C-alpha positions in Angstrom: 35.4 15.7 -8.2 36.5 12.6 -10.1 34.0 10.0 -11.6 34.5 6.4 -12.4 32.6 4.1 -14.8 30.8 1.1 -13.5 32.5 -2.3 -14.2 29.0 -3.8 -14.8 27.4 -1.7 -17.6 25.8 -4.6 -19.4 24.3 -6.0 -16.2 22.1 -2.9 -15.7 18.5 -3.1 -16.9 15.6 -0.8 -16.9 13.7 -2.1 -13.9 12.8 -1.4 -10.3 14.0 -3.4 -7.2 11.5 -3.8 -4.4 11.1 -5.8 -1.2 7.6 -7.1 -0.9 6.8 -9.2 2.1 10.5 -9.6 2.7 10.9 -11.1 -0.9 13.3 -9.4 -3.4 11.6 -8.5 -6.6 12.9 -7.2 -10.0 10.0 -5.4 -11.6 9.7 -4.5 -15.3 6.9 -2.9 -17.2 4.1 -0.3 -16.8 3.0 1.4 -13.6 5.6 -0.6 -11.6 6.9 2.1 -9.2 3.6 3.4 -7.9 2.0 0.0 -7.5 5.0 -1.6 -5.9 5.3 1.3 -3.4 1.9 0.3 -2.2 3.1 -3.3 -1.9 6.5 -2.8 -0.4 9.7 -0.7 -0.2 12.1 0.1 -3.1 15.8 -0.4 -3.0 16.5 0.7 -6.5 14.6 2.5 -9.2 15.2 2.3 -13.0 18.8 1.1 -12.8 18.6 -2.6 -11.7 22.0 -4.1 -11.8 22.0 -7.9 -11.6 24.8 -10.2 -10.3 24.8 -13.9 -9.6 26.7 -16.1 -7.2 26.1 -19.8 -8.0 22.3 -20.1 -8.4 21.4 -17.0 -6.4 20.4 -13.9 -8.3 21.0 -10.5 -6.7 20.0 -7.0 -7.5 21.1 -3.5 -6.5 20.8 0.0 -7.9 23.7 1.0 -10.0 24.3 3.9 -12.4 26.8 3.9 -15.2 29.0 6.4 -13.4 29.5 7.4 -9.8 31.8 9.7 -7.9 35.1 8.1 -7.0 34.3 8.6 -3.3 31.0 6.7 -3.4 31.4 3.0 -2.4 30.6 0.3 -4.9 26.8 -0.1 -4.8 27.2 -3.9 -5.0 27.5 -3.9 -1.2 23.8 -3.0 -1.1 22.6 -5.9 -3.2 19.6 -8.0 -2.2 18.7 -11.6 -3.1 15.9 -11.7 -5.7 13.1 -14.1 -5.4 10.6 -13.0 -8.0 10.9 -11.5 -11.5 7.8 -9.5 -12.4 6.5 -7.9 -15.6 3.7 -5.4 -15.2 1.5 -5.4 -18.3 0.0 -2.3 -20.0 -3.7 -2.1 -20.8 -3.4 -3.5 -24.3 -1.3 -6.5 -23.2 -3.7 -7.1 -20.4 -6.6 -7.2 -22.9 -4.7 -9.8 -25.0 -4.2 -12.0 -22.0 -7.6 -11.3 -20.5 -8.9 -14.8 -20.7 -6.0 -16.3 -18.8 -5.3 -13.4 -16.4 -8.9 -12.9 -15.3 -7.8 -9.9 -13.3 -5.2 -12.0 -11.4 -1.4 -12.4 -11.4 -0.2 -15.1 -13.8 2.9 -17.3 -13.1 4.6 -18.0 -16.4 7.7 -19.9 -17.7 11.1 -18.3 -17.6 11.5 -18.0 -21.4 8.0 -16.4 -21.7 9.1 -13.9 -19.1 12.2 -13.0 -21.1 10.2 -12.6 -24.3 7.6 -10.4 -22.5 10.4 -8.2 -21.0 12.4 -7.5 -24.1 12.0 -3.7 -23.9 13.4 -3.5 -20.3 16.2 -5.9 -21.1 17.4 -4.2 -24.2 16.8 -0.5 -23.2 19.9 1.5 -22.6 20.4 5.1 -21.5 22.5 5.9 -24.5 25.6 7.2 -22.7 27.9 5.1 -24.8 29.0 2.9 -21.9 26.5 0.2 -22.7 27.9 -0.9 -26.1 26.2 -4.3 -26.5 23.6 -4.9 -29.2 20.0 -5.8 -28.2 20.8 -9.5 -28.8 23.9 -9.3 -26.6 21.9 -7.6 -23.8 19.3 -10.3 -24.0 22.1 -12.9 -23.8 23.6 -11.1 -20.8 20.3 -11.1 -19.1 19.8 -14.8 -19.8 23.3 -15.7 -18.6 22.6 -13.9 -15.3 19.1 -15.2 -14.7 18.5 -18.6 -16.4 18.5 -21.4 -13.9 18.7 -19.0 -10.9 16.9 -19.8 -7.7 13.8 -17.7 -8.5 10.4 -18.6 -7.0 8.2 -17.4 -9.9 8.1 -15.3 -13.0 5.0 -13.2 -13.0 2.7 -11.2 -15.3 0.7 -8.6 -13.5 -2.4 -7.2 -15.2 -2.9 -3.5 -15.9 -5.3 -1.8 -13.4 -6.5 1.7 -13.3 -5.7 1.9 -9.6 -2.1 1.7 -8.4 -3.4 0.8 -5.0 -5.4 -2.1 -6.3 -2.5 -3.4 -8.2 -0.1 -3.0 -5.3 -2.5 -4.8 -3.0 -2.8 -7.6 -5.5 1.0 -8.0 -5.4 1.2 -7.7 -1.7 -1.4 -10.5 -1.3 0.3 -12.8 -3.9 4.0 -12.5 -3.0 5.0 -14.6 0.1 
């Protein structure tokens, strides 16, 4: 079996892709998968590849390599409407006065700052050869000015079910 390398290695970020109430969501952070499975349905876990056409941001699941016989996964991409960062317990405590147990809509650049780990994380296979700064710039080039409804911070909750229901009730 022959394998081929992705043509988009520096457009792949450590995030999940979900449809929640028919809205495409890129989700970064802590407890994202279990909570979002309560809220909606995934279409990509851990390997969120972003592409953009004009002002529309799309996401699909793409690994760094695939079998030559597997079609290009870009054909499975979905429009993204929300960018979401799930906070851990410590971060939630820092923002407690403004979060008050609810989802907080933030500005784009604050979202990028809060999501640095997921943006700069690489698997380490050698295909992704950009520095952390270059990966942030790649993310900004793909996302800045895109037609995104909101950039969200979601507080840590002990219950994935409660957090998932909070998301399901917020995203429309």
